C-alpha atoms as a printed R data frame, in Angstrom:
    type eleno elety resid chain resno       x       y       z
1   ATOM     1    CA   MET     A     1 107.460  97.488 111.006
2   ATOM     2    CA   GLU     A     2 104.808  95.198 109.785
3   ATOM     3    CA   THR     A     3 103.859  95.201 106.173
4   ATOM     4    CA   LYS     A     4 100.307  96.232 106.817
5   ATOM     5    CA   GLU     A     5 101.414  99.323 108.988
6   ATOM     6    CA   VAL     A     6 103.901 100.329 106.485
7   ATOM     7    CA   ILE     A     7 101.264 100.219 103.565
8   ATOM     8    CA   ALA     A     8  98.817 102.086 105.963
9   ATOM     9    CA   LYS     A     9 101.661 104.786 106.930
10  ATOM    10    CA   VAL     A    10 102.555 105.622 103.153
11  ATOM    11    CA   ARG     A    11  98.752 105.646 102.394
12  ATOM    12    CA   TRP     A    12  98.043 107.960 105.032
13  ATOM    13    CA   ALA     A    13 100.848 110.230 104.406
14  ATOM    14    CA   LEU     A    14 100.154 110.577 100.629
15  ATOM    15    CA   GLU     A    15  96.646 111.390 101.245
16  ATOM    16    CA   GLU     A    16  97.482 113.954 103.903
17  ATOM    17    CA   ALA     A    17  99.748 115.596 101.377
18  ATOM    18    CA   ALA     A    18  97.241 115.714  98.661
19  ATOM    19    CA   LYS     A    19  95.124 117.667 101.449
20  ATOM    20    CA   GLY     A    20  97.956 120.045 101.895
21  ATOM    21    CA   ASN     A    21  99.432 118.495 104.788
22  ATOM    22    CA   VAL     A    22 102.772 117.667 103.805
23  ATOM    23    CA   ASP     A    23 104.565 117.188 106.890
24  ATOM    24    CA   GLY     A    24 103.537 113.507 107.135
25  ATOM    25    CA   LEU     A    25 105.814 113.076 104.335
26  ATOM    26    CA   ASP     A    26 108.825 113.388 106.775
27  ATOM    27    CA   GLN     A    27 107.363 110.086 108.475
28  ATOM    28    CA   ILE     A    28 107.749 108.196 105.142
29  ATOM    29    CA   HIS     A    29 110.578 109.624 103.140
30  ATOM    30    CA   ASP     A    30 114.341 109.911 103.657
31  ATOM    31    CA   PRO     A    31 115.539 113.652 103.347
32  ATOM    32    CA   GLY     A    32 117.529 112.770 100.367
33  ATOM    33    CA   ILE     A    33 114.598 111.100  98.643
34  ATOM    34    CA   VAL     A    34 114.873 111.014  94.743
35  ATOM    35    CA   ILE     A    35 111.577 110.775  92.969
36  ATOM    36    CA   HIS     A    36 111.495 110.154  88.990
37  ATOM    37    CA   LEU     A    37 108.103 111.214  88.107
38  ATOM    38    CA   TYR     A    38 107.933 110.858  84.083
39  ATOM    39    CA   PRO     A    39 107.808 113.019  82.010
40  ATOM    40    CA   PHE     A    40 108.858 115.822  84.641
41  ATOM    41    CA   PRO     A    41 112.333 116.512  85.935
42  ATOM    42    CA   ASP     A    42 113.379 114.176  88.820
43  ATOM    43    CA   ILE     A    43 112.305 115.621  92.447
44  ATOM    44    CA   LYS     A    44 115.417 115.696  94.711
45  ATOM    45    CA   GLY     A    45 115.122 116.073  98.229
46  ATOM    46    CA   LEU     A    46 112.408 115.996 100.754
47  ATOM    47    CA   GLN     A    47 111.636 119.749 100.780
48  ATOM    48    CA   ALA     A    48 111.415 119.837  96.989
49  ATOM    49    CA   GLU     A    49 108.839 117.224  97.057
50  ATOM    50    CA   LYS     A    50 106.626 119.051  99.538
51  ATOM    51    CA   GLN     A    51 107.019 122.211  97.164
52  ATOM    52    CA   SER     A    52 106.238 120.061  94.212
53  ATOM    53    CA   ARG     A    53 103.168 118.464  96.035
54  ATOM    54    CA   LEU     A    54 101.923 121.517  97.265
55  ATOM    55    CA   ALA     A    55 102.017 123.267  93.613
56  ATOM    56    CA   ALA     A    56 100.742 120.220  91.806
57  ATOM    57    CA   TRP     A    57  97.431 119.984  93.713
58  ATOM    58    CA   LYS     A    58  96.973 123.749  93.760
59  ATOM    59    CA   GLY     A    59  95.171 123.192  90.523
60  ATOM    60    CA   PHE     A    60  92.608 120.525  91.803
61  ATOM    61    CA   SER     A    61  90.131 119.962  94.632
62  ATOM    62    CA   ASP     A    62  88.035 117.002  95.677
63  ATOM    63    CA   ILE     A    63  91.006 114.749  95.692
64  ATOM    64    CA   ARG     A    64  90.223 111.070  96.170
65  ATOM    65    CA   THR     A    65  92.695 108.127  96.184
66  ATOM    66    CA   ASP     A    66  91.708 104.637  95.465
67  ATOM    67    CA   TRP     A    67  94.366 102.214  96.328
68  ATOM    68    CA   GLU     A    68  93.878  99.260  94.041
69  ATOM    69    CA   GLU     A    69  96.824  97.173  94.858
70  ATOM    70    CA   THR     A    70  99.681  97.691  97.285
71  ATOM    71    CA   VAL     A    71 102.554  95.182  97.853
72  ATOM    72    CA   SER     A    72 105.524  95.397 100.390
73  ATOM    73    CA   GLU     A    73 108.325  93.125 100.277
74  ATOM    74    CA   GLY     A    74 111.567  93.510 102.061
75  ATOM    75    CA   ASP     A    75 112.753  97.006 101.309
76  ATOM    76    CA   THR     A    76 110.375  97.488  98.306
77  ATOM    77    CA   LEU     A    77 106.840  98.931  98.029
78  ATOM    78    CA   VAL     A    78 104.598  98.978  95.160
79  ATOM    79    CA   ALA     A    79 101.383 100.549  94.750
80  ATOM    80    CA   ARG     A    80  98.953 100.703  91.993
81  ATOM    81    CA   TYR     A    81  96.021 103.781  92.315
82  ATOM    82    CA   THR     A    82  93.441 105.740  90.804
83  ATOM    83    CA   VAL     A    83  93.064 109.675  91.584
84  ATOM    84    CA   ARG     A    84  89.934 111.356  91.058
85  ATOM    85    CA   VAL     A    85  90.046 115.363  90.932
86  ATOM    86    CA   LYS     A    86  88.139 118.128  90.040
87  ATOM    87    CA   HIS     A    87  89.907 120.941  88.027
88  ATOM    88    CA   THR     A    88  89.223 124.119  89.777
89  ATOM    89    CA   GLY     A    89  92.586 125.991  89.536
90  ATOM    90    CA   VAL     A    90  95.902 126.463  87.882
91  ATOM    91    CA   ASN     A    91  98.625 123.879  88.407
92  ATOM    92    CA   PRO     A    92 102.188 125.456  87.852
93  ATOM    93    CA   GLN     A    93 103.368 122.366  86.105
94  ATOM    94    CA   PHE     A    94 101.092 122.495  83.227
95  ATOM    95    CA   PRO     A    95  99.357 126.034  83.601
96  ATOM    96    CA   VAL     A    96  95.798 125.156  81.924
97  ATOM    97    CA   PRO     A    97  92.866 127.587  82.872
98  ATOM    98    CA   PRO     A    98  90.478 125.702  85.291
99  ATOM    99    CA   THR     A    99  87.928 123.761  83.232
100 ATOM   100    CA   GLY     A   100  85.610 122.440  86.232
101 ATOM   101    CA   LYS     A   101  85.966 118.933  84.801
102 ATOM   102    CA   GLU     A   102  86.361 115.825  86.970
103 ATOM   103    CA   VAL     A   103  89.150 113.918  85.701
104 ATOM   104    CA   VAL     A   104  90.964 110.760  86.651
105 ATOM   105    CA   LEU     A   105  94.737 109.861  87.016
106 ATOM   106    CA   ARG     A   106  95.773 106.230  87.123
107 ATOM   107    CA   GLY     A   107  99.289 105.226  87.857
108 ATOM   108    CA   CYS     A   108 101.628 103.252  89.996
109 ATOM   109    CA   PHE     A   109 104.972 103.434  91.895
110 ATOM   110    CA   ILE     A   110 107.767 101.629  92.895
111 ATOM   111    CA   ALA     A   111 109.381 102.882  96.236
112 ATOM   112    CA   HIS     A   112 112.821 101.696  97.437
113 ATOM   113    CA   ARG     A   113 113.124 101.695 101.050
114 ATOM   114    CA   LYS     A   114 116.337 102.101 103.370
115 ATOM   115    CA   ASN     A   115 115.906 102.128 107.224
116 ATOM   116    CA   GLY     A   116 112.331 102.216 107.127
117 ATOM   117    CA   LYS     A   117 111.888 105.379 104.672
118 ATOM   118    CA   ASP     A   118 111.761 105.733 100.850
119 ATOM   119    CA   VAL     A   119 114.990 106.996  99.262
120 ATOM   120    CA   GLU     A   120 114.060 106.463  95.827
121 ATOM   121    CA   ILE     A   121 110.619 106.248  94.026
122 ATOM   122    CA   PHE     A   122 109.740 105.586  90.291
123 ATOM   123    CA   GLU     A   123 106.419 106.772  89.532
124 ATOM   124    CA   TYR     A   124 104.311 106.060  86.308
125 ATOM   125    CA   ASP     A   125 101.225 107.926  85.787
126 ATOM   126    CA   ASP     A   126  98.967 108.236  82.700
127 ATOM   127    CA   TRP     A   127  99.495 111.819  82.005
128 ATOM   128    CA   LEU     A   128  98.584 111.686  78.447
129 ATOM   129    CA   GLY     A   129  95.155 110.315  79.322
130 ATOM   130    CA   PHE     A   130  94.927 112.913  82.295
131 ATOM   131    CA   LEU     A   131  95.666 115.941  79.577
132 ATOM   132    CA   GLN     A   132  93.167 114.401  77.158
133 ATOM   133    CA   GLN     A   133  90.429 114.482  79.984
134 ATOM   134    CA   LEU     A   134  91.169 118.085  80.548
135 ATOM   135    CA   GLY     A   135  91.038 118.648  76.864
136 ATOM   136    CA   VAL     A   136  94.701 119.887  76.451
137 ATOM   137    CA   VAL     A   137  95.537 117.023  74.070
138 ATOM   138    CA   PRO     A   138  93.254 115.775  71.533
139 ATOM   139    CA   PRO     A   139  92.105 111.942  71.668
140 ATOM   140    CA   ILE     A   140  94.178 109.716  69.593
141 ATOM   141    CA   GLY     A   141  92.513 107.675  66.900
142 ATOM   142    CA   PRO     A   142  89.048 108.259  65.140
């Protein structure tokens, strides 16, 4: 598959998952995928990932992803993105009452692929900044 096609397929599947349509993940992730999503525990397996994504986005609406940069070379895919959401519900990963605030999560991931599917992902997101925007963690500095 061409690099542009791989990138388009991954973006499509992840955007669909943010809408609650997690079945598209079958097309891009190996059933035994391992996702390192710091500071949270590793997600092991495609079914666990689907459950995690559904739970995570439960607390948010109006989810929009801007893909700033995506690079694919060989069996590695790297993406840098900004996700904009509205905090309208409770996310089980950090149960904070809905604030109604529009917040931004910036991050990137490195995906290692085998036979056209992701087998391991290292994801790095600005969770501290995200929690500060929600008012859960106070700002750092003066």
